[in-house]
N, C-alpha and C positions, 0 to 999 in steps of 0.2 A: 291630681297633683301628688298626692301620697305614693300612688303606684310609680309615677316617674321618678320620684325622688328615691325610692327604694331600689328601683331599677338601675338607676345611675351608680348608687352606693354599691350594688352588686358588681357592677362593671369595674369598680376601682379595687375589688378584691382579686388581685391577680394570683394566679397558680403557678408554681414552679413548672417548667418544661424540661425535665431531665435529658430529653434527647438532644439538646443543643450541643453542638461539637466543642471540645476544649479548644481555647481557653474562654469560649463564649458562655455567659450565663443566659439561661433562657427563661422566659416567662410566657404565660398565656392569659388572654383577657376575653371576657365575654363582651357582647355588643348589646347596645339599648334597643329595646323594642319601640321603635318610632315609625311614624308615617312618612318620614323624611325620605327623598328619593335617592340617598346614597348614605354611606357611612359618615356620620357627623364628625367634622374635624375636631371640634372640641373634646368629643370623647377620646380621640387619639392624643391630644394634647394632654388630657387629664391622666391617660394611662402612661404617656411618656414620663410625666412628672412622678407618678408612683413608682414605675420601674426603676428610675434614678434613685429615688429615696430608699427603695427596698434593697438595692444593690450596695448602697453605702449608708447603712442605717445610723451610723454616728456622724452624719453630716446633713446639711440641708442644701436643696436645690437652690443655686444663686442665679443661674441663667439657663435657658434651653432654646436652641434655634433648630426649627423644624422645616423639612421640605416634604411637599406632597406630590410625588410624580404620578400617582395613579389613583383612581377611585377606588375605595374599599368596598367590599361586599358585606352585605347586611347580615347574611345567612351563614357566615363562617367566622368562628372566632379568630382573633388577631394573635400571631406568635411574634414575641419580642426578643431579639437577639442583642445582648449587651456585651461590648468589648470594652474592658478597662484600658486606658492608655496611660493613666498614671493615677496612683492613689497613694497620698502621703499622710501626714498627720493632720494637715489643715485643709488641703485642696484635693479634689479628685476630678478628672476628666474622663468622660465615657462617650461612646457612640452607641446609639440605639437603632436597630432596624426593625421595622414593623412589617411582617409578610402575611400574605395569604396565598392561596394557590396560584393565582395569576402572576405573582412575583412580589417585589417590594411596593408597599403602598405609601410607606412614609418612613423618613429617616430623621434622626434628632442628634445633635451634639449637645451634651449636657454637662455643666460644670457644677460642682458642689463645694461647699465650704463649712469647716467646722465653726461653731460659735465662738466668738473672741470678743474681748472688750475693745473699745476704741472710742474716738470721737464720734458724736451723733449730731450733725448739723444738716440743715437742708434749706432751700429756698422756700419762701412763704407761699402757700396758695390760697386763693379766696375760694372757700367751700361754701356753697349756699346750704341753706337748710334742707333737711330731708323733706320731700314733699308729703303732704298728707295722704291718707288712704284712697282718697278720691282720684289720685293719680296712679293708682296700681296699673300696670300694664301686663298683658299676656303675651309673652314672647314665644309660647309654644314648646321651645326646646328646654327652657330654663325652668327646672321644677322648684323654684322657691320665689319668695316675694321680691317682685322688681317694681320700681316706679321711675317715672320720667314725666316732666312737664312738656317734653317734645313728643310730637306724633311722627314716628318714622314712616308712617304710611301715608302721610300727606303729600300729594303730587305738587305742591306749591314750592318754587325754587327758593331755598333758604341757605344760610352759610352752612358748609359741611362740618358741622359740629354736633355733638351728641352727649348728654349726661344722663347716665343711668345709676340709679341707686339700687342695691342689691342686699339681700339679708337671708342667710339660710337657717334652717332649723340647727339646733346644737348638734355639733358633730365633733368627731375626735380631732385634736389640733393637727395631727399629721395628714389629715385630708384637705385641710384648707387650701394649701397651694394647688392641689389638683382641681379643686371646685373652682378657684380664681381662673386657672388656665381654661378650663372649660368655658367660663363665662366670656373671656376675652375674644372668642372666636365668632360670636354670633352677630355683631351689628357694626361691624366696621365697614363692610361693603354698603349697608344701608347708609351709613354716615356719608360716605363718598358720593352716593348718588342723590343726596338732599340738595347739591347745587344744580341739579337738572329740573327744568320746568316740565311738568306733566308725568314725571317718572318718581317711583318710590320703590322701595325694597319689595313691595307685594308684587311688583311687575317682573320678578325674577322668573326666568324661563318663558315668558311671553315677550317682553320688550327687550330683555337682555338675558344673556348667559353669564354666569360667573362662577369662579372656583378658586378656592384659596391655593396659591402656589408656595407660600412660605410664611412663617409665623415666628416671631421671636418674643421672649419673656424674660424679665430681670426681676428677681425678689429682693428687696432692699431690707425689709423687716419681717419677722414672723407674723403672719396674718391671722386674723380671726374673723371667720366668715358669719358668725351669729351675730355679730355687731354690724350696723350699717356701713356699707361701703360704697364709694363713688367711683363709677368708671367715668372718667373724663376724657373724652377723645375728639380727634378732628382728623380731616383727611386734607392734606395739603396739595395732592395733585391726582389728576386722572388723566392719563395719556397713553397712546400707543397700544391700546387694547388691555390696559392694566390700571389698577387703582392701587393707592398706597394709603393707609392709615396708622395712627399711632395714639396711644392713651396711657394715662396714669391710673392707678388705683389708690384712692385716698380714704382715710378714716374721717369720721365727722369733725374731728378737731385739726384736720389737715396734715396729718402724718402721712407721708409717702411710703405705701407698702409695696407697690410693684409698678413696672412700666412694661409697655408691650408695643408691638409693631407688626404690621401685616401688609403683604402684598398679595394681589389677587388678579386673575384674569377677569376681564369685565368686556363683553362684547355686545354691541346693540344690533338689533335686527335692522334698524334704519336710523341713519343719523340726520337726515334732512329735517325732522320735526322736533329735535332735541334743543331745547334753549338751556341756558345755564346762568349760574350766578357765581361769581369768583368769591 
């Protein structure tokens, strides 16, 4: 676990890439050392967030909208090219392109906002208590403590909903948004297939093929990941070879920290034996 954590933190230490053509700002990021079969999209999301924050250090990322047109290579660093469309005293808008030798592997539109005072109100959320340590779950790609009372690997058809609690080791505050972005990429497809009888996320690459095509994040408040956070998510639709899911990131006392949404390719080897629950 410690090695995975340090490996991820190293990936968030982006290097300037001075060869980027003007007026583009360039960065380069290392990849995680995982047994995963392709470059993990959560790594790219986390690095997108860090690139945006490093480009405009006087502002915080408020939204990120990413597209993933091509699989990334695990054995080649990712080069990030940033174009500033507008940067004022309060807001900034950027486009970030992630490249490797085959071409563009991901793009992102990022918006940033300088901290300012204003009304602070939100809808009430019913946040359950943090489960005990007996509900620790190992999600493989997440190198910090995660808990859930729901088993994503159960083949029983259930409502397509999932609550995941997370808490990281203590980390510099500026890394927290990137760590949240990383975590939001992992379980939405598994949430979508919960409605199917006899299928779970462990059947990826056997019963079905999946790949994230787009992912969006909105940050509402400055997050702290060393405190417990709840990723509360559900998938309202699975249709036409795609699935869609969305979620909220909440503190223990119900403060809304971030929201996210994702669309993914979802193709099944056989449709004849798949039952479902709406």
